[in-house]
C-alpha positions as CSV (number, residue, x, y, z in Angstrom):
1,M,-186.5,142.3,24.7
2,Y,-189.5,140.1,25.2
3,S,-192.4,140.0,22.8
4,T,-195.7,138.2,22.7
5,R,-194.7,136.2,19.7
6,M,-194.6,132.5,20.4
7,E,-191.2,131.8,18.9
8,R,-189.5,133.9,21.6
9,I,-190.9,132.4,24.8
10,P,-188.4,132.6,27.6
11,S,-187.1,129.3,28.9
12,K,-187.3,130.4,32.6
13,P,-190.0,132.3,34.4
14,V,-189.5,136.1,34.1
15,I,-189.4,138.0,37.3
16,S,-190.0,141.6,36.3
17,T,-189.9,143.4,39.6
18,L,-188.0,143.2,42.9
19,S,-191.3,143.0,44.7
20,Q,-192.1,139.7,43.0
21,V,-188.7,138.4,44.1
22,D,-189.3,139.6,47.7
23,R,-192.8,137.9,47.6
24,Q,-191.3,134.6,46.3
25,L,-188.5,134.7,48.8
26,G,-191.0,135.4,51.6
27,F,-193.0,132.4,50.6
28,W,-189.9,130.2,50.6
29,I,-188.8,131.5,54.0
30,K,-192.2,130.9,55.4
31,E,-192.4,127.3,54.0
32,N,-189.0,126.5,55.5
33,N,-189.6,128.1,58.9
34,L,-186.5,130.4,58.7
35,K,-188.0,133.4,60.6
36,S,-187.1,132.6,64.2
37,I,-183.9,131.3,65.8
38,E,-183.5,130.2,69.4
39,D,-180.1,131.0,71.1
40,S,-178.3,128.8,73.7
41,D,-180.0,130.7,76.5
42,G,-183.5,130.1,75.2
43,L,-184.2,133.5,73.8
44,V,-186.0,133.5,70.5
45,W,-184.6,135.9,67.8
46,N,-186.4,137.0,64.7
47,L,-184.4,136.7,61.5
48,D,-185.1,139.6,59.0
49,I,-183.9,139.0,55.5
50,S,-183.9,141.7,52.9
51,V,-183.0,141.2,49.3
52,S,-181.7,143.8,46.8
53,E,-180.5,143.6,43.3
54,K,-177.5,145.5,42.2
55,P,-175.0,145.5,39.3
56,A,-172.3,142.8,39.6
57,E,-168.9,144.1,40.6
58,N,-167.0,142.3,37.7
59,D,-169.6,142.8,35.0
60,L,-171.9,145.9,35.0
61,H,-174.3,144.3,32.5
62,T,-175.3,141.6,34.9
63,A,-177.0,141.8,38.3
64,S,-176.1,140.2,41.6
65,W,-178.3,139.7,44.6
66,S,-177.4,141.1,48.0
67,L,-178.9,139.2,51.0
68,T,-178.9,141.0,54.3
69,F,-179.5,138.9,57.4
70,C,-180.4,140.8,60.6
71,L,-181.2,139.2,64.0
72,K,-183.6,141.1,66.1
73,A,-185.4,140.5,69.4
74,E,-187.9,142.6,71.5
75,V,-187.2,141.5,75.1
76,S,-188.8,142.3,78.4
77,V,-187.0,142.2,81.8
78,A,-188.8,139.0,82.7
79,S,-187.3,137.3,79.6
80,F,-183.9,138.6,80.5
81,I,-184.2,137.1,84.0
82,D,-185.6,133.8,82.6
83,T,-182.8,133.4,80.1
84,G,-180.1,134.3,82.7
85,A,-178.9,137.6,81.1
86,L,-179.9,139.5,84.2
87,D,-180.0,138.4,87.8
88,E,-182.8,139.7,90.0
89,V,-180.6,140.5,93.0
90,E,-177.3,141.6,91.4
91,D,-178.9,143.6,88.6
92,S,-181.8,145.1,90.6
93,R,-180.7,148.7,89.7
94,L,-180.5,147.9,86.0
95,I,-183.9,146.2,86.1
96,E,-185.4,149.2,87.8
97,L,-184.0,151.5,85.1
98,I,-185.5,149.4,82.4
99,G,-188.8,149.1,84.1
100,E,-191.7,147.8,82.0
101,R,-190.0,148.9,78.7
102,I,-189.3,146.4,76.0
103,V,-185.6,146.3,75.1
104,P,-184.9,146.1,71.3
105,L,-181.8,143.9,70.6
106,R,-180.2,144.0,67.2
107,M,-177.1,142.1,66.0
108,K,-174.8,143.4,63.4
109,P,-176.2,142.4,59.9
110,T,-174.6,139.8,57.8
111,V,-174.4,140.4,54.1
112,R,-174.0,137.7,51.4
113,I,-173.8,138.3,47.6
114,A,-175.4,135.8,45.2
115,Q,-175.0,135.6,41.4
116,D,-178.6,134.4,40.7
117,E,-181.8,133.3,42.3
118,E,-180.8,129.7,42.8
119,H,-177.5,130.8,44.4
120,A,-179.4,133.2,46.6
121,K,-181.6,130.3,47.9
122,I,-178.5,128.2,48.6
123,L,-176.8,131.1,50.5
124,L,-180.1,131.7,52.3
125,A,-180.2,128.1,53.6
126,E,-176.5,127.9,54.4
127,T,-176.4,131.2,56.2
128,T,-179.5,130.5,58.2
129,I,-178.2,127.0,59.2
130,D,-174.9,128.5,60.2
131,M,-176.6,131.2,62.3
132,R,-178.7,128.6,64.0
133,K,-175.6,126.6,64.9
134,R,-173.7,129.6,66.2
135,L,-176.5,131.0,68.2
136,G,-177.3,127.6,69.7
137,A,-173.7,126.9,70.7
138,L,-172.4,130.3,71.9
139,P,-173.3,131.8,75.2
140,L,-174.6,135.3,74.4
141,Q,-175.1,136.7,77.9
142,A,-172.2,139.1,77.6
143,I,-173.5,140.4,74.3
144,K,-177.0,140.8,75.7
145,R,-175.7,142.7,78.7
146,K,-173.8,145.1,76.4
147,L,-176.9,145.7,74.3
148,I,-178.9,146.2,77.5
149,G,-176.3,148.8,78.6
150,R,-176.6,150.6,75.3
151,F,-180.3,150.7,75.7
152,V,-180.2,152.1,79.2
153,D,-177.5,154.7,78.1
154,G,-179.9,155.8,75.3
155,L,-182.7,156.3,77.8
156,G,-180.9,159.3,79.4
157,R,-180.2,161.0,76.1
158,F,-182.4,163.5,74.3
159,S,-185.6,162.7,76.4
160,A,-185.7,159.1,75.1
161,A,-187.1,158.0,78.5
162,S,-190.7,158.2,77.3
């Protein structure tokens, strides 16, 4: 327990709430420009990172940090055509079905577990660099087409075409 007496001053800064951790991590992400990643086709993805603290698996008296990395993009038909995911002639029916709508693309989240705040920063940097390398090297047109197909399929269900 912490007290105001001077003989018991903590050696490290005390972060009392998860919102302070999120704010500090947000500043760190902003300073290091980790919010956007460009893929090999030229499409820019937004990297959403969320942090949660939970009990460690091996010792319930300590906490571990769960970092969730999620790549998202909001893409128009024009961007799909510019990046080569859709062809104006061959995919004209699909383009017509999408219309002026913005297609939300979401990749499967990646979860990493860190033991402390410093380890979380290291994992954050390593995972972000790894994601940048993979997205910059791999052609994602097939994945984008699959996500576009799911979006168009969802338009016909439960009056989602609004």
